[in-house]
N, C-alpha and C positions, 0 to 999 in steps of 0.2 A: 504493500498501499503506499503511495507517494505522500509523502509530508511537506508542510512548507520548508524544511530544511533540506530535503533531499531534491526537491523541483530545481529547475534550471535557475532560475530567479533566486538571486542570493537574498537571505532573511538578514535582516539585522539584528534580530533577537538571537538566531542561530550563531553570529557571528561572535555576540559578547559572550553568550554561553560557552562557547568552545575556548574564546580566549580566556575566559575566567577558569575554565578547566585546565588548561594549559598551564596556567600562571599558579592555580592551586596545587599542580603537580611539583613544581619547584619549591612551594613552601612546605607542602609535606616531606619532601626529600629532605631539605635542610633542616626541618624543625623536629620531624619524627622519624624517618627512616636512618639517615646517616649516624645519627647518636647510637643507634644499635649496632653500628659497624664496629666502634671503637673497641668493644669488648671481645671482638671475633678476630678483626683485621682491620686497622685503621686505614690501611691505604685502600681498601675497596672502594672508598668514596672518590679518591683522585683518579684510581683506575676507570670507574665507570663513567666520570666526566670526561674524561680523555676520549672514552668511546664515542661520547656525544658529541663531543667537538669534532672528531674524525669524521663521523658519520655525514655532520652538517656539510663540512668543509669537500668532503668527497661527492656529495650530490651537489653541491655547487659547482665544483669543478667539473663534473660529468657533465651538467646541464650546459656549462660554458663550451667544451670541448667536443663531447658527444652526446648531444641530446637524443639521438635516435636509441641509445642504449637504455633511456629510462621509459618504463611502461608503468604507467600509475596503477594499474590493478595488479602487477607482480610487487610494486614497492608497497602497497597498502597492504597485500596478503604476508610480505615479509615482515613488515610492522607489527602485523597483529600476532603473527607466530612467534615474533620475539618477546613481545609482552606477555602472551600465555605461556610460553615454555620458561622466559626468563623469570616470570612470577613464581611457577613453579619450583624452579631452583632456588631462587631468593627464600621461598619460604622454607625449604628444606635446609638450606644454608643457615639461616636465622633458628631454625629448630634444633638443629644437631651441631650449632657453632662450627660448621666447615667451612674454612677459609675459601677452598677451591670452589665450591657451589655456590657461595656468598658471590664471588667475585666475578663467575660465569653469570649468575642470574642477574646481578645488578647491571653487568655489561650488557646482555641482550636487551633488558628492560630500557636502558639508555638508548640504544638504535631505535626501539619503538617510538620512545616519546620525542626522538629527534624529528620523525616522521610525522607526528601528531604537530609539533610546532610549525613546520613548513606548510603542511596542510591548512592550519589555521591561518596563516599569514596572507596565502594564497586566496583563500576565501574572502578575508577582509580587502583584498585588492579589488574585487567585483563590486563592492559597495561604493555608495556616493560618498566623497572624502569629508565632508562636514561628519555624517552618520560614522565614518570610520573614526575619525578624530574623538567623537563623544565616546565611542564604545572604548577604544583605548585608555582614554583618560578615567572613565569610571571603573573599568577592569583593574587597572593597576592600582587605584585607590582602595578599591576592595581588599586586593590581595595584601596591600601594605597593613590595612587594620586588621585583617584576620590572620595575618602571619603568626603572632604571638599565642593564637589558640592551638597552633598544629603541635606545639611541644606538648600540650595537654592531654593529647588523646592516647587511647590505650595504643601499644605499639601495634597490634594486630589489625587495628582499625585504620592507623595511619597507612600501614604496608598495603591494605586492601585498598584504601582510595588513592593511592599513589598508583596502582595498577589499573584501576578502573577509569580513573579521569581521563588519562590518554586514549584508550579505547574508545569513550564516548567522545571526545573530540574529533576522532578520525571518523566516526560514524557520522556526526553532523556536517563534516565539511570536505570529504573525500570526493564526493561527486561534484561538488562545486570547484573545487582545484582541479579536478580533470582536464578542463579545458585548456590550462597552462602547459600541461605534460603533453598533451594533443598536439596543440600550436607549436610547441617546441620541436616535437617529433617529427612533424612532417615538414620541416624546413631548415636551411642550411643553420649551421651551429653558430652562436653568437660569435665565437672566435673567427670566424671566416668573415661575419658581416661587419666585425669591428676594424677590420683591415681599411675597408673603405668608410665607416663611419664609426670613428672611436670616440665620437661625443655621445654617441647613443648609450654606451655602457660604462660603469665603473671599473675603475683599474683595482686589481686586487689589494692593493696598498695604497689605496686613494686615502684622501685625510678623513674621510666620514668613517672608514673602517680602523683607523688608527684611534679615532675617537672613542669608538666603542670599545676597543680592545684596553685602553687606558682608564676609561670610566668603571668598566667591570673589574679591573683591578682592585679599585677601590671598594666595590662590592664584595669581591671575595675576601680582601683584607677585612672588612667588618662582619663577615661571618666566622670568621676565625679567630680574631684577635679578642683575647679575653673571654673566650668561651666558657661556660661551665657545664662540665662531663659532657663535653662533646655537643651541647646544645648552644646555638648562638644566641648572644642577648640581642632580643628584640623589643621593641616600645611600638604601641598603636599610635604615638603622636608623630611618627616618621609618615603617618598617613595625610596630616593636616596640609601641608604645602600641596599635595597631589588633589587632595578634595576641593581646594580652592581653584586650582586650575581647571578641574573637571566642571565647577560650577561655571567659570568663565567662558569655556568651549560650549558649554551647553546652551547658554545665554546669548552668545554672540556668533555671527555669521561671519565672522571675519576670517583671514587666513589662520592656520594653526601655528600659535606663536613658538615656532621650533628654536629660533635662535635666542629669543628671551627666555625660555626655560634652559638652555645650555647655559646661559652666564647665571642664572641663579642657581643653577646645579652646581656650576664650578665653586662659586662662593659658599655653598653649603657643605659640598665636600672638603674644602679646604678647612672649613671651621670645625668640621669632624676630626679632621686629622690633628688640628691644633688643640682640640680637646683631648685627644689621646696622648699628647705628650705630657699632660700634666697628671701625675700619679693620683693625686688626690680625687681628681673628677673621673679619671679611667676606672677607679675602684670603685666609684658609686653605683649602687645598684639600679640606679635610673638609668643609666645606660646613654647618657646624654650624646657622648661620641659617636656611638654605634647609631643612634637614631638620625643623627645629623647626616651621618655616611651613608645611610640607607634612604633617606629622604632625598639626598642629591641624586644617588643612583637612579632613583625611581623616576625623579623629574628628568633625568637624562634618556635614561631608556625610553620614556613614553616619547620624548622628541624624536629619539632614533627610530623606533619601530614605525612612527609616522614617517620620517623621512623614506625609510625602505619602501613601506608601501606606496608611497605616492612615487617614487621612482619606478618600481616595479609596474605600477599602473601607465607611465609614461612610455614603458618598454615593455610590453608583454613578452616578447621573445627572451628577455633578460630576467623576468621576474622569479623564476626557480633561483637563479645564480645569485641575485641579489638579496633575496630573502635567506636562502641557505647560508650563503658565506657569510652574511653578517651576523646571522644567529651564531654562527661557528667561530668567527672570531671573538663573539661576546663570552663564550663558553672557556675559550683559551683564556681571555682576561681574567675570568673568575677564578679559574684554575691557578694561575699565578699570582693574583691577588690572597688566595688561601694559603698557598706555601708561604707568602710573605708573612701571614697572619701566624701560623704555625711556627715558624723561626722566631718570631717575636716572642711569642708564649715562651718557647724553649729558654729564650735569653732571659726572659723575666725571671725565669726560676733559678737561674745559676748567676746571672748579674743584672741586677735592676736597671742599671744605666742603660743597656742596650734595649730594654723595654721602651724606653722614652726615645732612643735614638733612631729607631726603626719607622715610627709613623713621622718623626722629624725629618727622615731623609725622603720618605714619601711624598711628604707635604711640600717638600723644596722641589723635587722632579715634577710633581703634578702641577705645582703653580708655575715652573719654568715653563712646560709644554702650553698652559691655557695662554700664557701673556706672549709666548713666543711663537710655539706652534700653530696655533689658532689665529694669528694676528690677522691673516687674509683668508681665513677660512669661514663659510657662513653655510649654515642648512639650506638656507632659502636659494644661495649661489649654488649649492650642490644639485638641487632638485632642478631648478632651472637650465642649469648647464646641461642635463639631459635631452638631446633630441630626440622628440618622439618617433616611433618607429610605425609606420603605415603596415598593418598585418590583417590580411583577409580573414574572415570568421569561418570557423567550421563547428560551430555549434550555437545555439541559442543561448541569451543571457544579456543581462544588464550591465553596461559600463561601470566603469569606476571613476569616471572625470566628467566633468561638467560640459567639458568640449568634446564628448565621446560622439560619435556617429554610427550610424548602422553601416556595416559593409557587408556586402552579399558574398555569401561563401559558396562552398560546396556541400555542406551539412543540411540540417533541418532547419536553419535560418541564420538570421543575421547576428552576430554579436558587437555591440557598440566598444569601440576601443579607442584610446586618445588618439587623435590624428588632426591634420591641419585642416581649417576650414574647406569648403567646397571649392572645387577649381572653377574659374570663370568660364561661361558659356564660350565656345570654339566660334570664332567668326565663318560665316560661310565663305567659300572660295568665291571670287568674283567670276561673273559669265566670260565665257571664252570671246576673245575678241574676234570680231568681223573680218575675212581676209583683205577687206581693203585697208582697215585699220592695222593690222598688223604688218602690212606689207609699206607702211608709212614710214619715211626714213628720217621725218622731223625730230630731233632729239628732245624738243620741248614739248612734244606731245605727251600727255597726261591721260589717263582713264577718265571716262566722262562720270559725274557724280550727280544724280538727281536726287531729290528728297524720297524718289520712291524706289531706289536701286537698292538692291540687297546689301551694299557695304554701308549704304546711310543708316539702315536700321540698327546696325551695332556699333558704329563710329560716334566717339565723344561729340557731344554739340558744339563744342568750339571748334573742332576740326571740320565739322561740315560747313561753318559759317565761313571758315577761312579759304576752303577749297571750292565751294559751290557758287557759282553766280546766283544773284538773287531771282527769284522765280517770278514772272510777270503776274 
């Protein structure tokens, strides 16, 4: 039975629920699942995040180099199998305290979770941009507000929800995301198109992806720095700035304030690092430093996800590469930040001075990048710098841009995609000259122009006045 979520037309409600499920999976992983790993094999969490990053980066690279290898149905089947099989191994590993089963189950589940992330992002690309902005702002606000509750769930409940949420997200969005897999599969690879149209694709190490990496380093550091029994310190106060942004985006029809959010995020992250260098404040149970770091990361990732989805809408052929590579870089950043947080925790146990030095160094590096590296970079410039790609449609659906137009395709109907405006009407060719006129040797002879001639119907008014004699 076809529902609103599985129909060809993308549903905002289904997009919101799917995004909330994928974000909830991340909160459950950090607050409920990973703390259970420490008693069995602490590095299982890092291995699983590495598998997630490798899956996302590999999917993005395959979509860029060889999109014909990507079959949406096969990818979804593999993701579901990984979540079901990985969940079984994960449960056995936790139940019998078996490190090998734990690592295998967590890694397989990470692969399935990565596919759910990409599928949800591609589904959001099909929505109208203001609707997508409201969905992203609201979902990230709810996630940050509810994250502290994830550590209060019974372990078996947290594990079960961690496996159920991505399966539900895939069920809601797989059919809507299929359009972009089919579109990329039937056309030349983005790497070939980029040779003649480099401005239509983001470079793998563009400033946008570097931003994603560095801000996620801050998020990973906040997760592990000062953690208690493997559980990250969290505060619902982190959601207050995001709630204000969500309210603004909902009430305003203006363009999403991505650059403003990045600037506010940078200030918040630097304030969090500054508080982390103060031992008395860092030891406070209120976790003000972590609250600021999480709020700053939430503001940035909200802007970054909106930028990735907008860029994917402008270039549908590069949509899979954009969202997969962007999320893969984010996973690498959080992994790096978590390693730095663990080093800071170990240093605090042996040499308290290093506990202050680590966030101080990260603060210096982050501030240097924001003031120097981002001096000439803007999210609006990165989005507007992408030249839209004209793509024919292969299935029916609704476009994701206000300037989208239906383009006839070879499938069941048109799919609106971002493209330039309609081409101007072609001028009809002038009538063939008579033999007597064609043989005239006069160089000053020119075609006759009368108000009723075919050329006058399409020629500008000023041109007709300057070239045609007055009509009696």
